[in-house]
C-alpha beads as a LAMMPS data file, in Angstrom:
LAMMPS data file: protein, C-alpha beads

503 atoms
502 bonds

1 atom types
1 bond types

-500.0 500.0 xlo xhi
-500.0 500.0 ylo yhi
-500.0 500.0 zlo zhi

Masses

1 110.0

Atoms # bond

1 1 1 224.448 98.442 63.289
2 1 1 223.233 101.671 64.854
3 1 1 223.211 102.455 68.584
4 1 1 219.788 100.983 69.290
5 1 1 220.413 97.788 67.357
6 1 1 223.532 97.258 69.438
7 1 1 221.712 98.171 72.625
8 1 1 219.019 95.567 71.881
9 1 1 221.800 93.018 71.282
10 1 1 223.342 93.632 74.710
11 1 1 219.905 93.636 76.357
12 1 1 219.286 90.197 74.809
13 1 1 222.840 89.085 75.732
14 1 1 223.264 87.843 72.182
15 1 1 226.497 85.840 71.988
16 1 1 226.543 86.179 68.202
17 1 1 227.881 89.726 68.552
18 1 1 230.692 88.913 70.995
19 1 1 233.899 90.300 69.516
20 1 1 232.071 92.334 66.881
21 1 1 231.756 95.393 69.124
22 1 1 232.377 96.338 72.748
23 1 1 230.134 97.979 75.323
24 1 1 231.735 100.585 77.619
25 1 1 229.837 101.773 80.694
26 1 1 230.732 105.230 81.984
27 1 1 229.490 104.631 85.546
28 1 1 231.704 101.575 86.079
29 1 1 234.682 102.392 83.861
30 1 1 234.679 98.928 82.287
31 1 1 233.951 97.512 78.851
32 1 1 232.200 94.216 78.182
33 1 1 231.258 91.812 75.466
34 1 1 227.605 92.067 74.269
35 1 1 226.593 88.870 76.090
36 1 1 227.916 89.980 79.489
37 1 1 225.575 88.516 82.157
38 1 1 225.687 91.697 84.257
39 1 1 222.606 93.885 84.513
40 1 1 222.013 95.835 81.296
41 1 1 223.292 99.389 81.837
42 1 1 221.149 102.410 81.124
43 1 1 221.418 103.571 77.538
44 1 1 222.641 107.027 78.532
45 1 1 225.667 105.457 80.245
46 1 1 226.709 103.309 77.279
47 1 1 229.261 103.922 74.533
48 1 1 229.913 101.325 71.854
49 1 1 233.375 100.789 70.379
50 1 1 234.437 98.942 67.257
51 1 1 237.573 97.572 68.929
52 1 1 238.800 96.859 72.419
53 1 1 241.737 99.158 71.640
54 1 1 239.345 102.079 71.304
55 1 1 237.877 101.250 74.721
56 1 1 241.397 101.122 76.180
57 1 1 242.186 104.496 74.632
58 1 1 239.074 105.956 76.230
59 1 1 240.236 104.799 79.674
60 1 1 238.105 101.680 80.189
61 1 1 239.325 98.341 81.499
62 1 1 238.143 94.863 80.602
63 1 1 235.287 93.287 82.561
64 1 1 236.508 90.509 84.851
65 1 1 233.155 88.754 84.646
66 1 1 232.615 88.365 80.902
67 1 1 236.280 88.542 79.759
68 1 1 235.726 90.423 76.494
69 1 1 239.208 89.477 75.244
70 1 1 238.339 85.755 75.336
71 1 1 235.992 85.750 72.334
72 1 1 236.353 85.286 68.570
73 1 1 237.290 88.372 66.604
74 1 1 235.063 90.252 64.230
75 1 1 234.400 89.022 60.683
76 1 1 234.402 92.671 59.599
77 1 1 238.097 92.572 58.663
78 1 1 237.269 90.184 55.801
79 1 1 233.972 91.818 54.844
80 1 1 235.634 95.233 54.783
81 1 1 238.147 95.772 52.003
82 1 1 238.927 99.368 52.958
83 1 1 242.196 100.529 54.484
84 1 1 241.001 99.785 58.029
85 1 1 240.076 96.200 57.187
86 1 1 243.314 95.580 55.325
87 1 1 245.319 97.123 58.168
88 1 1 243.641 94.939 60.775
89 1 1 244.430 91.771 58.823
90 1 1 248.098 92.784 58.759
91 1 1 248.155 93.876 62.405
92 1 1 246.657 90.523 63.412
93 1 1 249.418 88.810 61.452
94 1 1 252.024 90.633 63.554
95 1 1 253.328 93.119 60.971
96 1 1 253.713 95.934 63.512
97 1 1 255.634 93.638 65.858
98 1 1 258.030 92.814 63.024
99 1 1 258.191 95.974 60.921
100 1 1 256.678 98.741 63.042
101 1 1 254.048 101.275 62.010
102 1 1 256.197 102.460 59.105
103 1 1 256.309 98.922 57.714
104 1 1 252.536 98.570 58.023
105 1 1 251.944 101.933 56.345
106 1 1 254.313 101.092 53.494
107 1 1 252.449 97.862 52.751
108 1 1 249.194 99.769 52.557
109 1 1 250.611 102.600 50.454
110 1 1 250.143 105.382 53.014
111 1 1 252.355 107.459 55.260
112 1 1 252.312 106.534 58.944
113 1 1 250.591 109.846 59.740
114 1 1 247.833 109.213 57.188
115 1 1 247.356 105.670 58.434
116 1 1 247.115 106.793 62.052
117 1 1 244.482 109.360 61.082
118 1 1 242.441 106.827 59.080
119 1 1 242.456 104.140 61.764
120 1 1 241.717 106.599 64.573
121 1 1 238.717 107.878 62.622
122 1 1 237.432 104.461 61.530
123 1 1 238.249 102.300 64.555
124 1 1 238.772 104.741 67.406
125 1 1 242.446 103.882 67.902
126 1 1 245.718 104.204 66.028
127 1 1 247.865 101.304 64.789
128 1 1 250.047 101.142 67.917
129 1 1 246.998 100.964 70.184
130 1 1 245.415 98.286 67.992
131 1 1 248.619 96.249 68.097
132 1 1 248.818 96.723 71.866
133 1 1 245.284 95.370 72.262
134 1 1 246.261 92.346 70.194
135 1 1 249.280 91.739 72.401
136 1 1 247.085 91.942 75.495
137 1 1 244.686 89.399 74.023
138 1 1 247.510 87.003 73.131
139 1 1 249.023 87.440 76.581
140 1 1 245.692 86.652 78.257
141 1 1 245.302 83.525 76.133
142 1 1 248.758 82.265 77.079
143 1 1 248.363 83.157 80.749
144 1 1 245.141 81.230 81.204
145 1 1 245.922 78.347 78.831
146 1 1 249.568 77.473 79.416
147 1 1 252.165 77.181 82.142
148 1 1 254.732 79.246 80.220
149 1 1 256.973 81.521 82.243
150 1 1 255.740 85.093 82.453
151 1 1 258.848 86.441 80.728
152 1 1 258.343 84.004 77.829
153 1 1 254.701 85.057 77.530
154 1 1 255.729 88.712 77.435
155 1 1 257.966 88.244 74.415
156 1 1 255.717 85.654 72.747
157 1 1 252.838 88.141 72.840
158 1 1 255.007 90.771 71.168
159 1 1 255.931 93.029 74.095
160 1 1 259.392 94.563 73.985
161 1 1 259.970 94.135 77.717
162 1 1 258.534 92.423 80.777
163 1 1 257.830 95.834 82.267
164 1 1 255.708 96.812 79.258
165 1 1 253.903 93.476 79.535
166 1 1 253.122 93.990 83.229
167 1 1 251.924 97.547 82.683
168 1 1 249.676 96.670 79.753
169 1 1 248.077 93.673 81.469
170 1 1 247.482 95.814 84.550
171 1 1 245.928 98.642 82.553
172 1 1 243.715 96.455 80.372
173 1 1 242.578 93.847 82.880
174 1 1 243.097 95.665 86.206
175 1 1 244.998 92.580 87.373
176 1 1 248.604 91.507 87.518
177 1 1 249.650 88.712 85.146
178 1 1 249.921 86.338 88.110
179 1 1 246.424 87.202 89.298
180 1 1 245.027 86.811 85.789
181 1 1 246.639 83.394 85.491
182 1 1 245.096 82.358 88.821
183 1 1 241.598 82.814 87.365
184 1 1 242.116 79.989 84.858
185 1 1 241.286 76.319 85.138
186 1 1 243.951 74.727 83.006
187 1 1 244.408 71.090 82.154
188 1 1 248.048 70.393 83.096
189 1 1 250.219 69.060 80.273
190 1 1 252.327 65.916 80.799
191 1 1 255.527 66.656 82.652
192 1 1 257.734 65.789 79.670
193 1 1 255.698 67.787 77.162
194 1 1 257.062 70.991 75.678
195 1 1 254.020 71.599 73.466
196 1 1 251.587 74.476 73.940
197 1 1 247.913 73.547 73.975
198 1 1 245.225 76.210 73.530
199 1 1 241.486 76.216 72.988
200 1 1 240.446 78.269 69.971
201 1 1 237.211 80.237 70.556
202 1 1 234.650 80.326 67.762
203 1 1 231.006 81.182 67.209
204 1 1 228.651 78.254 66.996
205 1 1 227.576 76.388 64.977
206 1 1 230.767 74.968 63.495
207 1 1 230.700 72.509 60.617
208 1 1 233.776 70.237 60.802
209 1 1 233.701 69.606 57.054
210 1 1 236.577 72.049 56.709
211 1 1 238.835 69.311 58.117
212 1 1 237.833 66.992 55.265
213 1 1 238.417 69.809 52.760
214 1 1 241.970 70.245 54.064
215 1 1 242.626 66.513 54.424
216 1 1 241.767 65.827 50.763
217 1 1 244.344 68.429 49.731
218 1 1 247.044 67.567 52.295
219 1 1 250.542 67.052 50.870
220 1 1 252.244 64.060 52.554
221 1 1 255.152 65.028 54.785
222 1 1 254.018 68.669 54.902
223 1 1 250.412 68.221 56.031
224 1 1 248.291 65.490 57.595
225 1 1 244.528 65.539 57.909
226 1 1 241.541 63.497 59.060
227 1 1 237.822 64.357 59.330
228 1 1 238.534 65.842 62.775
229 1 1 242.175 66.963 62.729
230 1 1 244.736 68.829 60.677
231 1 1 248.451 69.304 61.216
232 1 1 251.383 70.652 59.251
233 1 1 254.818 72.191 59.187
234 1 1 254.806 75.889 58.372
235 1 1 257.453 78.466 57.594
236 1 1 257.046 81.684 59.638
237 1 1 259.115 84.910 59.713
238 1 1 261.504 83.707 62.433
239 1 1 261.645 79.978 61.738
240 1 1 259.752 76.748 61.158
241 1 1 256.694 75.762 63.195
242 1 1 254.639 72.596 63.581
243 1 1 251.087 72.417 64.908
244 1 1 247.909 70.346 65.025
245 1 1 244.280 71.427 65.334
246 1 1 241.741 68.872 66.596
247 1 1 237.965 69.011 66.839
248 1 1 237.435 67.405 70.235
249 1 1 234.684 66.486 72.619
250 1 1 234.046 67.749 76.118
251 1 1 231.436 68.509 78.727
252 1 1 231.176 72.108 77.536
253 1 1 230.732 71.186 73.867
254 1 1 233.174 70.461 71.073
255 1 1 236.327 72.542 71.465
256 1 1 238.856 73.276 68.783
257 1 1 242.210 72.492 70.349
258 1 1 245.441 73.859 68.928
259 1 1 248.616 72.021 69.897
260 1 1 251.820 73.817 68.933
261 1 1 254.665 71.342 68.925
262 1 1 257.356 73.839 67.919
263 1 1 257.511 77.568 67.180
264 1 1 259.807 80.529 67.703
265 1 1 257.967 82.491 70.395
266 1 1 258.281 85.672 68.358
267 1 1 256.084 84.000 65.718
268 1 1 253.372 82.860 68.109
269 1 1 250.923 85.752 67.478
270 1 1 251.258 85.281 63.720
271 1 1 250.696 81.532 64.046
272 1 1 247.579 82.027 66.163
273 1 1 246.224 84.552 63.680
274 1 1 246.917 82.340 60.668
275 1 1 245.352 79.259 62.231
276 1 1 242.248 81.283 63.040
277 1 1 242.160 82.471 59.420
278 1 1 242.659 78.929 58.126
279 1 1 239.568 77.707 59.988
280 1 1 237.574 80.939 59.550
281 1 1 237.020 81.149 63.299
282 1 1 235.947 84.794 63.354
283 1 1 233.005 84.176 61.028
284 1 1 229.411 84.892 62.066
285 1 1 227.795 81.590 61.012
286 1 1 224.287 82.505 62.148
287 1 1 224.174 85.604 59.943
288 1 1 225.694 83.705 57.018
289 1 1 223.354 80.721 57.345
290 1 1 220.300 82.951 57.682
291 1 1 221.169 84.666 54.402
292 1 1 221.972 81.435 52.540
293 1 1 218.928 79.551 53.827
294 1 1 216.643 82.222 52.368
295 1 1 217.622 80.918 48.906
296 1 1 215.549 77.757 48.211
297 1 1 218.430 76.286 46.220
298 1 1 220.629 76.308 49.322
299 1 1 218.188 75.902 52.207
300 1 1 218.470 72.115 52.461
301 1 1 222.273 72.222 52.227
302 1 1 222.479 74.839 54.974
303 1 1 220.148 72.844 57.210
304 1 1 222.302 69.744 56.706
305 1 1 225.595 71.547 57.403
306 1 1 225.073 74.631 59.588
307 1 1 228.150 76.692 60.321
308 1 1 230.013 76.058 57.056
309 1 1 233.476 77.660 57.139
310 1 1 235.613 79.000 54.312
311 1 1 239.216 77.739 54.473
312 1 1 241.852 80.429 54.661
313 1 1 245.534 80.374 53.739
314 1 1 248.507 79.869 56.027
315 1 1 250.890 81.300 53.432
316 1 1 249.638 83.597 50.626
317 1 1 252.503 82.780 48.225
318 1 1 252.046 79.048 48.741
319 1 1 248.316 79.356 48.103
320 1 1 248.906 81.032 44.729
321 1 1 251.226 78.203 43.664
322 1 1 248.709 75.582 44.785
323 1 1 245.871 77.342 42.958
324 1 1 247.861 77.514 39.724
325 1 1 248.869 73.855 39.943
326 1 1 245.251 72.870 40.536
327 1 1 243.657 74.733 37.650
328 1 1 241.435 72.551 35.442
329 1 1 242.451 69.218 36.978
330 1 1 240.942 67.075 39.708
331 1 1 241.739 67.358 43.399
332 1 1 243.551 64.014 43.326
333 1 1 245.635 65.010 40.304
334 1 1 246.541 68.329 41.883
335 1 1 247.585 66.622 45.090
336 1 1 249.828 64.258 43.097
337 1 1 251.425 67.180 41.251
338 1 1 251.983 69.126 44.463
339 1 1 253.473 66.053 46.140
340 1 1 255.974 65.824 43.281
341 1 1 256.702 69.551 43.532
342 1 1 257.233 69.273 47.302
343 1 1 260.492 67.435 46.604
344 1 1 261.932 70.877 45.828
345 1 1 261.341 71.911 49.436
346 1 1 263.703 71.483 52.354
347 1 1 263.522 69.245 55.370
348 1 1 261.713 70.754 58.333
349 1 1 263.765 71.891 61.302
350 1 1 260.892 70.840 63.574
351 1 1 260.084 67.413 62.159
352 1 1 257.795 65.079 64.067
353 1 1 254.522 63.140 63.938
354 1 1 255.179 62.171 60.325
355 1 1 255.606 65.799 59.249
356 1 1 259.165 66.386 58.065
357 1 1 259.112 68.747 55.093
358 1 1 258.377 72.384 54.271
359 1 1 256.451 73.541 51.240
360 1 1 259.045 74.809 48.736
361 1 1 259.730 78.515 48.595
362 1 1 259.327 80.412 45.318
363 1 1 263.136 80.399 45.046
364 1 1 263.238 76.605 45.381
365 1 1 260.440 76.189 42.843
366 1 1 262.260 78.456 40.408
367 1 1 265.423 76.372 40.778
368 1 1 264.000 72.845 40.646
369 1 1 260.321 72.999 39.744
370 1 1 260.676 72.556 35.989
371 1 1 262.213 69.093 36.440
372 1 1 259.532 68.028 38.933
373 1 1 256.361 69.290 37.271
374 1 1 254.443 67.317 34.676
375 1 1 251.753 68.385 32.235
376 1 1 251.316 70.925 29.432
377 1 1 254.417 73.028 28.856
378 1 1 252.439 76.282 28.841
379 1 1 251.085 75.529 32.318
380 1 1 254.561 74.734 33.629
381 1 1 255.941 77.937 32.066
382 1 1 253.175 79.993 33.716
383 1 1 253.864 78.471 37.100
384 1 1 257.605 78.981 36.818
385 1 1 257.091 82.615 35.782
386 1 1 254.859 83.252 38.796
387 1 1 257.383 81.583 41.135
388 1 1 260.192 83.680 39.663
389 1 1 258.173 86.882 40.151
390 1 1 257.467 85.972 43.772
391 1 1 261.117 85.076 44.371
392 1 1 262.367 88.354 42.871
393 1 1 259.887 90.454 44.826
394 1 1 258.237 91.671 41.627
395 1 1 254.972 90.079 42.786
396 1 1 253.901 90.642 46.378
397 1 1 250.893 88.874 47.801
398 1 1 249.572 89.169 51.343
399 1 1 246.721 89.563 53.797
400 1 1 246.726 93.322 53.288
401 1 1 245.559 93.071 49.672
402 1 1 242.053 93.837 48.488
403 1 1 240.160 92.300 45.562
404 1 1 240.956 95.056 43.016
405 1 1 244.600 94.886 44.076
406 1 1 244.712 91.117 43.599
407 1 1 243.173 91.447 40.161
408 1 1 245.731 94.057 39.097
409 1 1 248.607 91.908 40.384
410 1 1 247.515 88.481 39.160
411 1 1 245.583 88.906 35.917
412 1 1 248.662 90.130 33.964
413 1 1 250.385 86.815 34.785
414 1 1 250.318 84.246 32.010
415 1 1 248.020 81.355 32.875
416 1 1 246.068 83.266 35.537
417 1 1 242.425 84.071 34.923
418 1 1 239.386 85.210 36.920
419 1 1 238.919 81.783 38.542
420 1 1 242.418 81.855 40.056
421 1 1 242.003 85.440 41.263
422 1 1 238.648 84.636 42.851
423 1 1 239.941 81.504 44.543
424 1 1 243.030 83.294 45.899
425 1 1 240.807 86.138 47.145
426 1 1 238.560 83.677 48.987
427 1 1 241.392 81.966 50.765
428 1 1 244.040 84.673 51.253
429 1 1 241.990 87.740 52.172
430 1 1 238.804 85.917 53.185
431 1 1 236.707 87.709 50.550
432 1 1 233.152 86.619 51.449
433 1 1 231.345 87.410 48.197
434 1 1 233.154 85.446 45.485
435 1 1 231.123 83.439 42.989
436 1 1 233.187 81.250 40.644
437 1 1 230.762 81.059 37.733
438 1 1 233.104 79.071 35.454
439 1 1 234.073 76.502 38.070
440 1 1 233.058 72.991 37.045
441 1 1 232.419 71.885 40.621
442 1 1 230.161 74.897 41.197
443 1 1 228.117 73.967 38.117
444 1 1 227.932 70.350 39.251
445 1 1 226.852 71.462 42.700
446 1 1 224.052 73.556 41.212
447 1 1 222.883 70.511 39.234
448 1 1 222.947 68.349 42.344
449 1 1 221.025 70.868 44.443
450 1 1 218.590 71.580 41.612
451 1 1 217.814 67.886 41.367
452 1 1 217.004 67.929 45.057
453 1 1 214.699 70.953 44.821
454 1 1 212.821 69.460 41.872
455 1 1 212.301 66.162 43.685
456 1 1 210.967 68.068 46.691
457 1 1 208.580 70.107 44.531
458 1 1 210.452 73.414 44.941
459 1 1 211.473 73.842 41.300
460 1 1 209.030 76.665 40.676
461 1 1 210.493 78.634 43.553
462 1 1 213.940 78.733 41.938
463 1 1 212.927 79.655 38.391
464 1 1 213.103 83.405 38.987
465 1 1 216.357 83.385 40.972
466 1 1 219.584 84.793 39.557
467 1 1 222.189 82.490 38.084
468 1 1 224.998 84.111 40.085
469 1 1 223.342 83.757 43.518
470 1 1 223.277 87.528 43.970
471 1 1 220.367 87.083 46.387
472 1 1 222.764 85.783 49.069
473 1 1 225.369 88.540 48.637
474 1 1 227.680 89.329 50.436
475 1 1 228.070 85.651 51.382
476 1 1 228.481 84.000 47.986
477 1 1 231.850 82.510 48.945
478 1 1 230.009 80.420 51.528
479 1 1 227.397 79.485 48.927
480 1 1 230.334 78.302 46.811
481 1 1 231.495 76.064 49.672
482 1 1 228.025 74.471 49.836
483 1 1 228.023 73.949 46.061
484 1 1 231.428 72.289 46.162
485 1 1 230.252 69.942 48.884
486 1 1 227.074 69.123 46.986
487 1 1 229.138 68.308 43.883
488 1 1 231.456 66.038 45.873
489 1 1 228.543 64.211 47.500
490 1 1 226.443 63.785 44.338
491 1 1 226.361 60.431 42.484
492 1 1 228.616 60.421 39.458
493 1 1 225.611 60.196 37.176
494 1 1 224.378 63.557 38.489
495 1 1 227.409 65.469 37.249
496 1 1 228.752 65.508 33.739
497 1 1 232.121 67.200 34.013
498 1 1 235.163 66.802 36.204
499 1 1 235.574 69.395 38.938
500 1 1 238.575 71.638 39.058
501 1 1 241.021 70.945 41.844
502 1 1 240.541 73.489 44.558
503 1 1 243.846 73.241 46.306

Bonds

1 1 1 2
2 1 2 3
3 1 3 4
4 1 4 5
5 1 5 6
6 1 6 7
7 1 7 8
8 1 8 9
9 1 9 10
10 1 10 11
11 1 11 12
12 1 12 13
13 1 13 14
14 1 14 15
15 1 15 16
16 1 16 17
17 1 17 18
18 1 18 19
19 1 19 20
20 1 20 21
21 1 21 22
22 1 22 23
23 1 23 24
24 1 24 25
25 1 25 26
26 1 26 27
27 1 27 28
28 1 28 29
29 1 29 30
30 1 30 31
31 1 31 32
32 1 32 33
33 1 33 34
34 1 34 35
35 1 35 36
36 1 36 37
37 1 37 38
38 1 38 39
39 1 39 40
40 1 40 41
41 1 41 42
42 1 42 43
43 1 43 44
44 1 44 45
45 1 45 46
46 1 46 47
47 1 47 48
48 1 48 49
49 1 49 50
50 1 50 51
51 1 51 52
52 1 52 53
53 1 53 54
54 1 54 55
55 1 55 56
56 1 56 57
57 1 57 58
58 1 58 59
59 1 59 60
60 1 60 61
61 1 61 62
62 1 62 63
63 1 63 64
64 1 64 65
65 1 65 66
66 1 66 67
67 1 67 68
68 1 68 69
69 1 69 70
70 1 70 71
71 1 71 72
72 1 72 73
73 1 73 74
74 1 74 75
75 1 75 76
76 1 76 77
77 1 77 78
78 1 78 79
79 1 79 80
80 1 80 81
81 1 81 82
82 1 82 83
83 1 83 84
84 1 84 85
85 1 85 86
86 1 86 87
87 1 87 88
88 1 88 89
89 1 89 90
90 1 90 91
91 1 91 92
92 1 92 93
93 1 93 94
94 1 94 95
95 1 95 96
96 1 96 97
97 1 97 98
98 1 98 99
99 1 99 100
100 1 100 101
101 1 101 102
102 1 102 103
103 1 103 104
104 1 104 105
105 1 105 106
106 1 106 107
107 1 107 108
108 1 108 109
109 1 109 110
110 1 110 111
111 1 111 112
112 1 112 113
113 1 113 114
114 1 114 115
115 1 115 116
116 1 116 117
117 1 117 118
118 1 118 119
119 1 119 120
120 1 120 121
121 1 121 122
122 1 122 123
123 1 123 124
124 1 124 125
125 1 125 126
126 1 126 127
127 1 127 128
128 1 128 129
129 1 129 130
130 1 130 131
131 1 131 132
132 1 132 133
133 1 133 134
134 1 134 135
135 1 135 136
136 1 136 137
137 1 137 138
138 1 138 139
139 1 139 140
140 1 140 141
141 1 141 142
142 1 142 143
143 1 143 144
144 1 144 145
145 1 145 146
146 1 146 147
147 1 147 148
148 1 148 149
149 1 149 150
150 1 150 151
151 1 151 152
152 1 152 153
153 1 153 154
154 1 154 155
155 1 155 156
156 1 156 157
157 1 157 158
158 1 158 159
159 1 159 160
160 1 160 161
161 1 161 162
162 1 162 163
163 1 163 164
164 1 164 165
165 1 165 166
166 1 166 167
167 1 167 168
168 1 168 169
169 1 169 170
170 1 170 171
171 1 171 172
172 1 172 173
173 1 173 174
174 1 174 175
175 1 175 176
176 1 176 177
177 1 177 178
178 1 178 179
179 1 179 180
180 1 180 181
181 1 181 182
182 1 182 183
183 1 183 184
184 1 184 185
185 1 185 186
186 1 186 187
187 1 187 188
188 1 188 189
189 1 189 190
190 1 190 191
191 1 191 192
192 1 192 193
193 1 193 194
194 1 194 195
195 1 195 196
196 1 196 197
197 1 197 198
198 1 198 199
199 1 199 200
200 1 200 201
201 1 201 202
202 1 202 203
203 1 203 204
204 1 204 205
205 1 205 206
206 1 206 207
207 1 207 208
208 1 208 209
209 1 209 210
210 1 210 211
211 1 211 212
212 1 212 213
213 1 213 214
214 1 214 215
215 1 215 216
216 1 216 217
217 1 217 218
218 1 218 219
219 1 219 220
220 1 220 221
221 1 221 222
222 1 222 223
223 1 223 224
224 1 224 225
225 1 225 226
226 1 226 227
227 1 227 228
228 1 228 229
229 1 229 230
230 1 230 231
231 1 231 232
232 1 232 233
233 1 233 234
234 1 234 235
235 1 235 236
236 1 236 237
237 1 237 238
238 1 238 239
239 1 239 240
240 1 240 241
241 1 241 242
242 1 242 243
243 1 243 244
244 1 244 245
245 1 245 246
246 1 246 247
247 1 247 248
248 1 248 249
249 1 249 250
250 1 250 251
251 1 251 252
252 1 252 253
253 1 253 254
254 1 254 255
255 1 255 256
256 1 256 257
257 1 257 258
258 1 258 259
259 1 259 260
260 1 260 261
261 1 261 262
262 1 262 263
263 1 263 264
264 1 264 265
265 1 265 266
266 1 266 267
267 1 267 268
268 1 268 269
269 1 269 270
270 1 270 271
271 1 271 272
272 1 272 273
273 1 273 274
274 1 274 275
275 1 275 276
276 1 276 277
277 1 277 278
278 1 278 279
279 1 279 280
280 1 280 281
281 1 281 282
282 1 282 283
283 1 283 284
284 1 284 285
285 1 285 286
286 1 286 287
287 1 287 288
288 1 288 289
289 1 289 290
290 1 290 291
291 1 291 292
292 1 292 293
293 1 293 294
294 1 294 295
295 1 295 296
296 1 296 297
297 1 297 298
298 1 298 299
299 1 299 300
300 1 300 301
301 1 301 302
302 1 302 303
303 1 303 304
304 1 304 305
305 1 305 306
306 1 306 307
307 1 307 308
308 1 308 309
309 1 309 310
310 1 310 311
311 1 311 312
312 1 312 313
313 1 313 314
314 1 314 315
315 1 315 316
316 1 316 317
317 1 317 318
318 1 318 319
319 1 319 320
320 1 320 321
321 1 321 322
322 1 322 323
323 1 323 324
324 1 324 325
325 1 325 326
326 1 326 327
327 1 327 328
328 1 328 329
329 1 329 330
330 1 330 331
331 1 331 332
332 1 332 333
333 1 333 334
334 1 334 335
335 1 335 336
336 1 336 337
337 1 337 338
338 1 338 339
339 1 339 340
340 1 340 341
341 1 341 342
342 1 342 343
343 1 343 344
344 1 344 345
345 1 345 346
346 1 346 347
347 1 347 348
348 1 348 349
349 1 349 350
350 1 350 351
351 1 351 352
352 1 352 353
353 1 353 354
354 1 354 355
355 1 355 356
356 1 356 357
357 1 357 358
358 1 358 359
359 1 359 360
360 1 360 361
361 1 361 362
362 1 362 363
363 1 363 364
364 1 364 365
365 1 365 366
366 1 366 367
367 1 367 368
368 1 368 369
369 1 369 370
370 1 370 371
371 1 371 372
372 1 372 373
373 1 373 374
374 1 374 375
375 1 375 376
376 1 376 377
377 1 377 378
378 1 378 379
379 1 379 380
380 1 380 381
381 1 381 382
382 1 382 383
383 1 383 384
384 1 384 385
385 1 385 386
386 1 386 387
387 1 387 388
388 1 388 389
389 1 389 390
390 1 390 391
391 1 391 392
392 1 392 393
393 1 393 394
394 1 394 395
395 1 395 396
396 1 396 397
397 1 397 398
398 1 398 399
399 1 399 400
400 1 400 401
401 1 401 402
402 1 402 403
403 1 403 404
404 1 404 405
405 1 405 406
406 1 406 407
407 1 407 408
408 1 408 409
409 1 409 410
410 1 410 411
411 1 411 412
412 1 412 413
413 1 413 414
414 1 414 415
415 1 415 416
416 1 416 417
417 1 417 418
418 1 418 419
419 1 419 420
420 1 420 421
421 1 421 422
422 1 422 423
423 1 423 424
424 1 424 425
425 1 425 426
426 1 426 427
427 1 427 428
428 1 428 429
429 1 429 430
430 1 430 431
431 1 431 432
432 1 432 433
433 1 433 434
434 1 434 435
435 1 435 436
436 1 436 437
437 1 437 438
438 1 438 439
439 1 439 440
440 1 440 441
441 1 441 442
442 1 442 443
443 1 443 444
444 1 444 445
445 1 445 446
446 1 446 447
447 1 447 448
448 1 448 449
449 1 449 450
450 1 450 451
451 1 451 452
452 1 452 453
453 1 453 454
454 1 454 455
455 1 455 456
456 1 456 457
457 1 457 458
458 1 458 459
459 1 459 460
460 1 460 461
461 1 461 462
462 1 462 463
463 1 463 464
464 1 464 465
465 1 465 466
466 1 466 467
467 1 467 468
468 1 468 469
469 1 469 470
470 1 470 471
471 1 471 472
472 1 472 473
473 1 473 474
474 1 474 475
475 1 475 476
476 1 476 477
477 1 477 478
478 1 478 479
479 1 479 480
480 1 480 481
481 1 481 482
482 1 482 483
483 1 483 484
484 1 484 485
485 1 485 486
486 1 486 487
487 1 487 488
488 1 488 489
489 1 489 490
490 1 490 491
491 1 491 492
492 1 492 493
493 1 493 494
494 1 494 495
495 1 495 496
496 1 496 497
497 1 497 498
498 1 498 499
499 1 499 500
500 1 500 501
501 1 501 502
502 1 502 503
């Protein structure tokens, strides 16, 4: 977007762009979200920033009226596969808090000086400033949503000291932490509860079908899902965690509520980031749906399920194992195989609510997986080789990868082909433009949707369209989600082949 496109967005107070850029006003010294209800500033007084960190660096503070830190993030970090996009995915996952700037730079293959120069040029702020903005956002969320002690919030948000926490909150929000907390209207938790409960912001519309997607693939003891909830035990850098996300009801709409039953506070920012990735909460559903609906093959599906989300991955290594297990078999068969494999995992240190196990680590799979897995020997050998490579550190997989990098890492593995790479890219790095041409469920979905367009008299409109849905690029991953749903919903007589398990 150029300056005037952004200016028209803030003049229209378009909520769709909240979190995608920030508006700084020189005459007031504050920065706002695009939908801020304040009077539209004169164009000559406005500067737009890609990130809130860049606004902080330029000396602006957050608007107390529109609370620009209380909005979903930008989908750009998934759309962009450049160094800046990859860096932001890792920063959001807490890499700087754990490994510092040097650790972030090493993962991206740059020196810290080069990385600082790239991010300052592309995003208006260096890695430390970007991480600081993320800490401020996490701190604000915890201050207004929980009754945690201020010192606990400081360290949970990633600050190294309470003093640093107080100074940053004061600089960013022009308020003390206590004053910022006083602005919130929290629902008090039961006296005996030790859980944290947070609302997860997202852009509307939101299709809750992602809960069904996850529930169908849930491994008993590790995960539990319903059409409106999902919970699991998860291994994080500093320990085990257990959480639940529920799609609720309320006077203000349908909130997504995250309840964290147990977590090491140092892992809280990473958990929040991964849950947001899992449910694709930073997506721009209006832009995606507008593009997909322009294709007559997808228009009815989009109208029936606006706001389709693309499931992410809570653990990149786990996702690769699940994808390899699920190749060329049904969802039910893959779930059975993964349930058997889960016996290699350990008991959860934070068991509760029927969740008592952790997904096995690559080391555990390498040690016990061969006795637990069933099926063709070549498939088992491929899976064991991948687990061994992950365990030895010879294969590294993470949110900082890009699509070419994933291809170069995964395609040399025995038993891994383009389908697996594409599926991993969709779910691990949120690649938005993946089309799985050889996927049986995709083909079945096309048949189901084609039958619908013919019956409605639209067949002639689709005859000249491309077979790979290039017309809806760069959102073909979301087209894939619609095709999978259409295949699952179609009568058995409509499809002729079994769908691959998309675990």
